[in-house]
N, C-alpha and C positions, 0 to 999 in steps of 0.2 A: 163331625165331618172331617175327613182326612184331607190335608193339604198336600198337593203334589209338589215335590221339589224338582226343580229343573236341573238336569245333569247334562253337561256338555261332554259327550263321549268322543274320545279320540283327540281332544284338544291338548292334553298333557302339558299345561303351563304355557301354551303359545301366547296367551295374552300378556304374560310377564315379559316374554322375549320381545314381542311386538312393541310393548310400551317402552322397553329399554332402547330399542332402535329408534323409535320416534323421539325419545328424550335426547339421544345423541344428535339426531338431525336438527332438532330445535336449538340445542345448545350451540352447535356448529353454525347455524344460521344467525343466531343472535351475536355470536362472537364476530362473525364476518361483517355484519352490519355495523356494529360498534367500532370495529377496527377501521373500516373504511371511513366512517364519519369522523373519528378522531384523527385519522391521518390527513383528511382534507382540512380539518380545523387547525392543525399544527402549522401549516404554512400560510395562514391567512393574516394579512396585515390588520384586519378589522378588530382583532382581539387585543392588539397592542395599543398603547397610548403614546402620543407624542409628548416628549419631555419638554421641560422649560428650556429656554435658551442658555447655553453655557459659552464662555469665552475662553479662547486659547491665545496666549500671548507669546510672541516671538518664537514660533516653531520654526526651526531650521529645516529648509527643504531645498533640494537641488532640482530646479525645474528644467524640463525639456520642452521642445516644441510640440511633442505628442501629448504631454501632460503628465503630471505626477500627483498621486493621491496624497492627501494629508493624513496624519495619524488617525484621525477620527473617522475616516472613510470606511473602516471595517465594521462599524456599528450597523444596526439594522435600519436601512432606509434613511441615511443621514441627509440633512439639508444644511449646507454651509453658506455663509455670507462673509465676503472679504471685508475687513475693517481697515487694515493698514498694511503697507508693504515696506520692509526695511532691507537695506543692503548693509549688512553688518549692524551698525547702530544708527546709520543715517536713514531718515525717513525719505522714501521716494514715492512717486506717484503710483496710484493703483493701476494706471494704464499700462504699466510694465508687465502686469500679470493679468491673465483672464481666466475665468472659470469656464472650462469647456464642457464639463458635466458636473453632477453633484459631487462636491468635495474633491474635484480633480482640477488642478490649476496648471496652466501652461505659460511658458515664457513668451511674451510678445515682442521683446527686444533682445538683441544679442549682447547687451552691455554686461549683464551679470548672469552667472549661472547659479549662485547660491543666494538664497533670499531668507528672510525671516518674516513670517506672516502672522498677523493678528486676524483672527476670524471668530465668528460665532457659529454655533451649530446646534441643531436639535436632532433627535433620532427617535425611533420607535422602541419602547421598552415595555416590559411586563409590569406595569404599575399596580395591577390588582391581584396578581398571582394566578390569573386564569390560565396563562400559558403553561406555567409549571404544573398546574393541576391536570390540564389536558395531556401534557407529555407523560406524566406519571401514569395516568389512567390508560393512555394508549399503550404504553409499554407493558402494563399489567395485563390488559386484555389480550395483547398479542402473544403473551406467554401462556394463555389458557390452553392452547393446542398441545402443550406438553402433557396435559392431563388426559388426553384422549387415549393414550396407551393404557392407562389405568382403567378407563371405562371399558376398553376392549377386553382386558384381562377379566374384569368383573363379569362382563357379558359371557365370556367363555366359561367361567365358573358356573354361571346360571344355567347355561346349556348342558354342562356336564351333570349338574344336580338334577335337572329335568330328565335327562336321559337315564340316570340312575333310578329315579322314581318310576319312570315308564317300565324299565326292565324289571324292577322288583315287583311292580303291580302285575306285569305280564306273567312272571314266574308264579306268583301266588294264585292268580286266577286260573292257571293251567292245572292246578291240582298236583303238581309234581313234588311239592314240598309238604311235609307233614304238618298237621296242625290246622289244616283248612277243612272244615266239615262241608265238603261239597260232593254232590252225587250227580251223576249224569254222564253225558257223552265225553266231557272233558276230563273225567277222572281216569288217569292213566295208572297211577300208583304213587307210592311215596318214596322219597329218597332219604 
């Protein structure tokens, strides 16, 4: 019994080209999804851990009525607690200074402008290394789009190879080139 082979006529490698286009689309979709997810996770306080309490002693600060940030206010989400207030080396009451927002202190009296503060603080830190991993992964994923130019060049090469195969097959089947034992209406001659 003779088994018939299925031949797709007129396809000329279209399945290769379509699979490449689908592959580029899927890669682009996955890159977009992971870039958005990692971008959202980068700015989330939930992946940070609150540190243990640290103490700052005699930090010199010029307070205003509007408030002045202490040195540790630049940390991520700091929480400060005033311990003692000094004018030079003399201990004065904490009522001379008030905390108007986290780690931002204001002068409540006009007696002094320069103070020395003792305070404790905590802040959010990358205790487990998860934030560094997320940042590195996000930066690596965001640079994947640099590779799309290479995929496009490879796709163009595949199209050119497929066109060459189609042209060679068409020329051979026309009977215009010698070496093809073909007879019939398509036989024009040999070149």
